[in-house]
Legacy VTK file of the C-alpha trace (Angstrom):
# vtk DataFile Version 3.0
C-alpha trace
ASCII
DATASET POLYDATA
POINTS 148 float
88.375 109.156 -28.417
88.716 105.353 -28.081
92.136 104.991 -30.134
93.664 107.673 -28.176
93.027 105.744 -25.276
93.963 102.194 -26.823
97.868 104.504 -27.995
97.850 106.008 -24.523
97.181 102.361 -23.316
99.608 100.491 -25.450
101.826 102.999 -24.871
101.658 102.129 -20.911
101.744 98.786 -21.762
105.711 99.194 -23.501
106.700 101.314 -21.173
106.235 99.124 -18.125
107.549 95.972 -20.303
110.592 98.179 -20.683
111.024 98.966 -17.082
110.252 95.784 -15.005
109.692 92.914 -17.527
109.643 90.340 -15.287
106.688 91.715 -13.117
104.445 92.102 -15.754
105.400 88.229 -16.879
104.421 87.682 -12.986
101.087 89.555 -13.393
100.144 87.277 -16.658
101.265 83.905 -14.411
99.616 84.793 -11.757
95.800 86.472 -13.051
92.774 85.134 -12.319
92.397 83.375 -15.652
96.342 83.071 -16.071
96.480 80.781 -13.035
93.787 78.772 -13.858
94.176 77.847 -17.861
98.348 77.162 -16.719
96.344 74.480 -14.295
94.163 73.503 -16.386
96.483 72.697 -19.297
98.961 70.489 -17.030
96.335 67.767 -18.024
96.160 67.669 -21.625
96.016 69.914 -24.672
92.279 71.887 -24.966
90.388 72.963 -27.733
89.001 76.472 -26.783
85.495 75.276 -25.712
86.811 72.788 -23.367
88.777 75.111 -22.079
86.483 77.136 -21.481
84.369 74.731 -20.125
86.684 73.099 -17.772
87.213 76.128 -15.719
83.762 77.037 -16.165
83.562 74.913 -13.337
85.405 76.966 -10.998
85.201 80.680 -11.846
82.985 81.636 -15.558
85.039 83.317 -18.012
83.613 85.310 -20.817
85.243 84.162 -24.575
86.890 87.730 -24.629
88.979 87.493 -21.567
89.825 83.324 -22.611
91.038 84.592 -25.647
92.600 87.472 -24.404
94.623 85.346 -21.630
95.440 82.381 -23.843
97.014 85.331 -26.440
98.831 86.485 -23.482
100.875 83.430 -22.549
101.282 82.674 -25.827
103.465 85.882 -26.370
105.163 84.887 -23.208
105.664 81.510 -24.473
103.946 79.348 -22.396
101.229 78.128 -23.983
100.970 76.846 -27.960
98.432 77.072 -30.244
97.803 74.550 -32.743
95.361 75.300 -35.363
94.893 72.482 -37.687
93.614 73.854 -41.766
90.283 71.184 -41.603
86.633 71.919 -41.735
85.439 73.317 -39.066
88.741 74.681 -38.289
90.250 73.512 -35.092
92.457 75.086 -32.546
94.237 72.923 -29.521
96.000 75.012 -27.017
98.647 73.049 -25.004
101.638 73.950 -22.977
105.203 74.711 -23.944
108.221 73.701 -21.825
108.782 76.995 -20.202
104.834 77.008 -19.505
105.025 73.580 -18.058
107.525 74.951 -15.887
104.674 78.257 -14.447
102.002 75.710 -14.240
103.898 73.495 -11.920
105.263 76.667 -9.901
101.573 77.925 -9.862
100.013 73.915 -9.204
102.498 74.161 -6.073
101.165 77.695 -5.341
97.428 77.079 -5.431
97.805 73.601 -3.192
99.597 75.041 -0.260
96.501 78.129 -0.332
94.003 75.490 -0.133
96.168 73.256 2.476
96.035 76.632 4.464
92.733 78.181 4.022
91.397 77.568 7.368
94.554 78.937 9.106
94.895 82.068 6.691
90.860 82.228 7.484
91.551 82.218 11.479
93.626 84.822 10.605
91.645 87.379 8.691
89.135 86.406 12.259
91.495 87.160 14.719
92.829 90.376 12.877
89.372 91.753 12.339
88.463 90.996 16.143
91.793 93.141 16.992
90.844 96.193 14.782
87.059 96.304 16.315
85.282 94.782 12.455
83.244 92.023 13.837
81.970 90.688 10.754
84.414 92.066 7.981
85.776 89.057 7.304
85.078 87.898 3.333
83.112 85.305 2.472
85.504 83.017 0.480
83.953 81.353 -2.720
84.661 77.949 -4.256
88.454 77.188 -3.902
89.594 75.646 -7.066
90.442 72.258 -7.255
94.140 71.432 -7.581
94.785 68.120 -9.183
98.044 66.113 -8.278
LINES 1 149
148 0 1 2 3 4 5 6 7 8 9 10 11 12 13 14 15 16 17 18 19 20 21 22 23 24 25 26 27 28 29 30 31 32 33 34 35 36 37 38 39 40 41 42 43 44 45 46 47 48 49 50 51 52 53 54 55 56 57 58 59 60 61 62 63 64 65 66 67 68 69 70 71 72 73 74 75 76 77 78 79 80 81 82 83 84 85 86 87 88 89 90 91 92 93 94 95 96 97 98 99 100 101 102 103 104 105 106 107 108 109 110 111 112 113 114 115 116 117 118 119 120 121 122 123 124 125 126 127 128 129 130 131 132 133 134 135 136 137 138 139 140 141 142 143 144 145 146 147
């Protein structure tokens, strides 16, 4: 049963890639973890555990999700994985030129979001009040810090 679900899932992904590849790339770049990985890697290359800790300052990410995100971004040509043949193994992750371009764009959007959060919250409050949904506004969690 799991194998058929896996095959079905990969078929759906392949069909989505063929029909709308730019949308899929945008999903990868703007995913919950994709955004945080790209912004963090703008500063410098990271080892896996360092990157997980750095992202963990904003939100906890599981090893599995971080590995999947890095692999997806690597496949898209945004992240470079440098495995050094040493003991213990050392793997560094950095941005490619393409990844740096994407990360700059994502960081700009993150800055805009951070700068305009009060206006967005006020608009939500006004909307909820007008619709008679007092107290329906989401309580925002800590916003990711965006470094220059």
